[in-house]
N, C-alpha and C positions, 0 to 999 in steps of 0.2 A: 064551654070549651072542653075538648077531650083531654083526659089526663095524660101526662108524659111518664107516669110511674107504672110499676108493675110489669115491666118488659121482660123480667127474668134475668136481666143483665145487671150486675153490680154497677153502681154509679159513685164516683169519687169526685168531690169538689176539691180543687187544688188551689190553695191561697198562697200565692208566691209571686215573685217578679218574673217578667219575661225579658230576658237578655237575648236580643235578636241574633247576634253573633257571639259565639262562645257557648260551650256545652254546660249549662247549669240550669237550675230552677225549672221553670215551666217547659223550656225547650228540651229538657231531659225527662221530666216527670210524665209529660203527656204521651210521648211515644212508648216509653217503657211500660207504663201502667196499661196503656191500650193494648200492648202486645200480650199482656196477661189476660186479656179478654174482659176488661172493665171499661165502662164508659167514663171519660174524663171531662170535667167541666172546669175550665180555668176561671179564677177570680184574681186578675192581676193586681198586685199591690203597687207595682211600678212597671213602666216599659222603658227599656234601655236599648240604645243602639248596639252596645256590646256589654259584656260583663266588665267589672271594674279591675280585674286582675291582669295587669300587664298592658292594657289598652290605655291610650291617652286621648283626651278631648272627647270622651264619650258623652252621649246625650241621654238625659234621664227625665222622665215625666212621672210625677207623683199621681197615683190613681185613687186617692182617698175619696174624692167626690163621686167618682164613677163606681167605686165599690159600694157605697151607700145606695146609689141608684139601682145597681144591678141586684143587690140583695132585696130591695123593696119589690122589684119586678118579680124575682123568683118567689117571694112570698105570695104575690098576687096570683101566680099560676100554680101554686101548690107544689113546687118542686121538692122532691125528696132525695135524700142522699144516704148511701150506705157507709160512706167514709168521708171524713174531713181531714185533709192533710195540709199542714201549714209549713211555710218556710220563712222567707225574708219579708220583713216589714220595714217601711220607711220611718214609721213613727209610733209613739206610744198610743196615739189615737187609733191607728190601724189595729194594734193589738187588742185594744178595748172593744173595737168594733167586731173583731173576730171572736172575742169571748162571748159577746151577745149573739153572734151568728151560731156558735156552738150550742148555746142554750136554746135558741129558737129552732134549729134544724136537726138536732140530734135527740135520740132516745137511747134506751138500754141496748138497742141492737146496732147503733152507729159506732163504727170504729173511728177513734180520734187519734191521729198521729201528729205530734209536734216535733219538727226538726228545728231546734231553737237556735237559729242563725244569729250569732253574736260576735264571733271572732275565730281566729285560728293562729297557728304558729306562736302561741303563747300571749297573744294580745287581743284586746277588744278592738273590733273594727272602728276606724276613725269616725264613721258617721253615727256612732252610738255613744251613749252616756250611761251613768249609773241608773237613771230612770228607765232606760230601755231594758236593762238587766232585770230590774225589779218587776217591770210589766211582763217580761218573759217568764219569770217565776210564777206569776199569777196565771198566765196562759197554760203553762206546763201542768198546773194543778188540775186542769180540766181534761188532760190527755189520758188515753188508755196506755200509750207508750210514747216515750221521747227518745230521740236519737242524737244526742250532743256529741261533738268531738271532745277531746281531752280538754282543750282550752275552754269550751263552752260549759263543760261539767264543772270546771274550776270556778268560772264566773257565777254559775247558778248557785253553787254551794258557798261561795265566798272564800274559797280556799286558795292557797298559792298554787301556781302552775306546776310546781314540783311535787305536789301531793300525789301519792300513788293512786292509780286508777281504782283499785279496790276500795280505798278509803273514800274517794269521790262517789263511788257507786253507793256506798252505805249512807252517804249524807244527802243524796238526791231524794227529796221528799215526794216521790211519785210512785205509781203502782208498778210500772214496768219501764225499764230503761236499757238502752244499748249505748255504751260509750264506744265511739269509733276512733281509729287512729292510735290505738294503744301499742306502744313499742315494747318489744321483749327481745333483747339481744339482736339477732339478725332478722327477726320477724316483726310483723305489724299485724294488728287485727282488732278484735272486738271483745269487749267484756260486758256481759249482760246480766241483769237480774230480772227474772220474770216471776213475780209474786213469791219472792224468797228463794227461787231456784237459780243458781249461778251457772253460767256457761261462758267459756272462753274459746275463741276461735282465732288461730294464728295463720297468717299467710306470709310468703316470702316478701321481704322488704326490698323494693327497688329504689336506688338512690336517685330518684327523679322527682321534681316538683310538678304536680299536676293539679289542674283546677277541676272542681265539680265532682270529685270522688264521693263526697258525702251525699250529693244529690242522686248520683247513680245508685248508691247503696240503698238510701232511704226509699227511692222510688221502686226498686226491685223488692225491698222488704214489704212495702205497701201492697204491691201486686201479689206477692206470695200469700200475705194474710187474707186478701180479698178472694183468694182461691181456696180458702178454708184451712190453710196450714196452721199448725200450732206456732206460737211465738218461737219456740226452739227451732223447728224445721224451717220456718220462714227466714230466720237468721242465717241458718246454714246455706239455704238456697241463695239468699241475697249476697252473702259473702263470696260464694262461688261466682256469681254473676259479675260482681264488682272486680274480683281478681282476674277473671277472664278478660274483662274490658280493659283493665290496666295493662295486661300482657299484650293485647292487640294494639293499644296506644303506643307502647314502647317500640313497636316495630315501625311506627310512623313518625317517630321523632327524628329531627327537631321540628318538622313542619307542624305536627299536631300537638303543639304545646298548650293550647287554650282549653282543652277539655278531653274527655275520654271517648275513644272510638267504640262506643257501645253498640252502634249500628251493625258492626261486624258480628257481634255476638247475637243480636236479634235475628240477623239474616241466617246465621248458622242454625239457630234454634228453630226458626220457621221451617227450614228444610227437614229437620228431624221430626216435626210434628205431623 
């Protein structure tokens, strides 16, 4: 069999759910990272008719069995990956499966990004329990960088939701971390620690509730890193991309309530390239 590796193009495996309607997870990560010039390989943890924020009677299919089969096939064909980027998991079993995937498919040159999807708005998502939080801590320990929101940072550290972001950042036991959704007066932004170097980025806060902002940010951040940017420069670029996407979305409200209009930003950037 002819190898599928060595094409000269970076390849990222995206371990996340696929919500068919609604801008989040794989439906966001695949087009954004592809637009950065990287090959994307989805490994769905679940397939949903819509995302779960604001839609009723959605349909969901757990993909644990298929994940195991896909991984076994990829091993058999010798697939290689430059990046492993994870998001939503249905179960602790899927997180443990992904831990083994990282051990089997990564080396010192593989970028591992964990977006520890656990909760938002100060609460653990209803589909999760303390065992999911503990399993996510274990997965985060294998990451080069994690991208929790403030709620997820509090859950991972065992701190209260009112704990200042700088304290949460100190207590995250990882190599590199970006906390998203950090409020500061009339602004909102990111607080990061990259191997002991702190950086804070603030953007104007718009009083609207949007879905999938974390996915848009993390996907852009992944794309920036795969293009050789430093963590600092990748954060700046991804923060700009996300802010631009939010601005475009605000022009399309109330109809575009279910996610970010990142396509407008990609279209504009393609014209500039």
